[in-house]
N, C-alpha and C positions, 0 to 999 in steps of 0.2 A: 422397912421397905418403902421406897419412894412411891407416892401415889401419882399415877399418870393421868393427865388430862389431855384431850386432843388439842393440838395447837391450832389456832385460828389466825386468819389475816388481821382480824380486829385486834387481837392481843399483840401481834407484831407491830401493827400501826401505832397502838398506844405506847408500846415500849419504845419504838423509834422516836416518837415525838418527845417522850420523857427524856430520852438520851440526848436529844437536840437541846432541850431547854434546861435539863437537870432540875426541873421543878414541876411537880404534878399539877399544881394550880395553874401554872402557865400553859401546860399541855392540855388541860381540860378546857381552858378558855380558847385555845387555838383550834381544838377539835370539836368544840361545842358539845362536849360530853361531860356528864357529872364526874367530879373527881373521885367519888366513891367507886364508880364503874371502872375507872382507869386503875385505881389501886387494887381492886378485886382481880381484874384481868392480869395484872402484872404478878400478883401473888400466885395466881393459878399457873402462870407461865413459869415462875420460879419453881413451884412444886413439881410441875411436869418435867422440867429439865434437871431437877435436883441440884440447882445451883443458885446462888444469890447474884442477882443482876445489878442491884443498886444497894449502896449503903445509905440508909435513911438518916438524915440529920434533922432533928426537931427544929423547925422554923428556919433551917438553913439550906433546904433543898436536898439534892441527891448527889451521890458520887458514883460514877460508873465503875464497876469492878472489872477485873481482867476478863471474867466470863461474859460480862455485859458488853465489853468492847468487842469481843469476838463475835457475839451475836449481832451487834450493830453492824459490823462489817459484812456479815453474811446476809443479814436482812436487807441491807442496801443492794447487794447483788441480786437477791430475790426480787425485790421491787423493781430493780432495773430490768430484769428479764421479763417481768410482768408488763412493765411499760412498753417494752419492745414488742411484745405480742399485741398489746392494745393498739399501738401505733400502726402495726402491720394490718390490722383488721379495719381500722377506720378508713373510709374511702375519701373523705374530704379533709385533706391535711391542711388546707388553708385556713380552716376555722379552728383555732386553738382555744382550748378551755382549760381551766384548772389553775393551780398555784405553782409558782417557782420563786425561789429565794436566791438572790445574787449577793455575793460578798464582793465589795468594791474597795480598792485601795483609796485611802482618804484623799490624797492629792489629785487623783483622777476624777473623783466623784463630782465636784462642781463643774468640770468641763464636759463630762460625758453623760452623767445620769439624767439631768433634766431632759435633754434632747432624746436620749435613749428611751426613757419611760414615755415621753410624749409620742414618739414614733411607734412604740409597741402598742400603746393604747389606741392609736388611730388604725393600725394595721390588724391588731388582734384584740378587739374590745373584750373578748371573753377570757383573756389571760390576766391573772392577778399576780403582779410582780411585787415582791418584798425585797428590801435591801438591808444588808449589814455592812457598815463602813468600819474600816480599821487599817492598820498597817499591813505589810506583807505577811508577817507571821500570823497575825490575827485572821486575815482572810483565809489562809491555808488551814488554820485551826478550825474555822467554821466549816470548811470543805470536808476535812477529815472527820469532824464530829457530826457530820450529817445535818448541820444547821443550814447549809447552803448547798445548792446543786451545782452552781458555777461560781468561779472566782474571777474577777476582772482585775488584773494586777500587772506589775512589771516583771520582767525576767531577771530578778535580782539574785536568785539562788536556784540551784538544781535540786529538785525534790523527787524522791523515789515514790512510785505509786501514783503519780500525777500525770495526766495527759494534758498537753498544752497546745493551743492553736494560736499562732502569732497573727494578730489582727491589725497591727500598725507599729510604727516606731517613731521616736522623737529624739532629735539631736539636742544636746544641751547648749545653753547660751548663757552669757553673763548679763546681769542686771546691775546698774549703778544708779545713783541719784541724778536728778536733772542738772545739777551744777558740777558734776564730777568732771575732772580734767579730760576724760575720754568720752564724755557724753555725746559729742558730736561725731564720733567715729562710727563707721558701719561695722568694722571688724577690729578684733584685738587679739594679740598673742598673750597667753596667760602670764608669761613672765613679766609683762608690763604691769601686772597687778600684784606682784610678789610682795611689795612693801605696804599694800593696803590691808586693813583689817577685813577678815572674812566672816560673813554671816552664814551659818550652816543650817540647812533644812535637816533637822536632826530626827530622823525616823530610823527604826531598825532596818538594816540592810542599805537603805538609801544613803545614810551618812557615809558608809564605806565607799559607795559608788562615787560620791562627790569628792571626798578626800582623795580617792584613788586617781581621779582626773588631775588634781593638782600635783600629786606625787609624780605622776607620769610626766608632768611638765617641769619637774625639778623643784617644786614648791612644797616644803614641809609646813603646811598651814596648821596653826593652832587657832581654831575659831575664837574670835573675840566675843561673838554673840551666837546663840543658837536657839532654835525654836522648832517644835514639832508641827507648828501651824504654817502652812504655805503663805497665807496672807500676813501673818506677823512678820515673817522673813521679808516680804516685799515692803512692808511699812518701815521696818528697821532700815532697809537699804534706802528707801525714799527719804528718810530723815537724815541720811548722811552718815550712818553708823558703819558703813562698809559696803563691800560688793558681795554678790552671791552668784551661784550657778544653779540654774533650774532647767527643767525640760518643758513643762507646759507653759503656754503663752496666753495670757488673758488678752482679750480684744481691746482692752483699755489700759492706759498707763497709770491712771489714778489709783491710789490705795484707799483703804477705809478712812484714813486720817486726812485725805485730800491732797497729799503730796504725790509727786510723780516719780516713776522709775523710767529708765531708758534701757532698751534691749540692744545688746551688741553681739554679733556673731563671733564665734571662736574660730580662729584660723588653724589652731593646732589640730592634730588627728585625735579626736576624742570619741569614746564609745557612745553609741546611741543607746537608748533604753527601748526595748521592744515591749509592746503591750500584748498581753496574752489573756485568752479566755481558758481557764483551767477547770478540769473535773477529775474525779477519782478514776484511776485506770480501770478498776474492777466494776465500775458502775456505768451502765448503759446511758449514753447521752440522749435524753428523750427528745421528742419532736419539739417540745417547748424549749429545751436547752439549745437545740440546733437553731431554732428561730431567733433566739436571743443572740447567739453567736453571729449569725448572718447580719442581724441588725447592727451589732457593734462594728462589724467589718465595713458595712455600707456607710455608717456614720463617720468612721475614721477616714475612709476613702474620700468622702465629700469634704472633710476638713482639710485634707492635704491638697485637694483640687481647688479649694476656695482661695 
């Protein structure tokens, strides 16, 4: 017979943090609770439910079981409902407190995060913001795994169970090195670059977007060079290794190596990339999350007006 214990919010909190980190030591450090207390609480939770929530790997962390994944989903809904109630009770919504974790697409991070975090600190000093950086898939994995409450990324794929708020968009452009034959041009048709080597920003989903732009222009590009680093791509182009297509625009033309790139507008009809703030559909977007979303919207509006 399964021994039943009363479920507590503490148990669910410990379980959720362990599911986020897949490591009891990391969870105990994050929650400032002894690891033994977390281990005991989860063991009692498993006994009460009559199900194994984690597979324990000695010195290798935890693996979430199917039962654990189901509980994590429902626990997120429960905490979302609780946050909604707390938000409705608080009378002063301008003073935000507590923690929020944002997953941010790696190429967006250097352009948005410093100003976003600075603005949030000035406007909401009681808000503790943590950041996870990664590609599109990694950001959504952090969202689905409960490690992040919001994801700041591009609309590269359609994902079920995700609510998206479009906060801005960026049109692609070409970059070439300073001595390129087209460097003094303001605009270019992509077919003019068909014979040039292409340098690809090679991130999951992003690479399909950039290669799709070229295919639409009748160019079957086989990238001569590729990198998952935005700045490495810029440095390759500045060195004269080829041209590239990017969306974000640095305020300076110099690269880490000291060489320069030149930005040229594309005259072809090309798809823009929309920037989205995403959250799980079944999880209530808290006051903290809404404040971050509004801050991103304001920041991108200012960038376009500048």
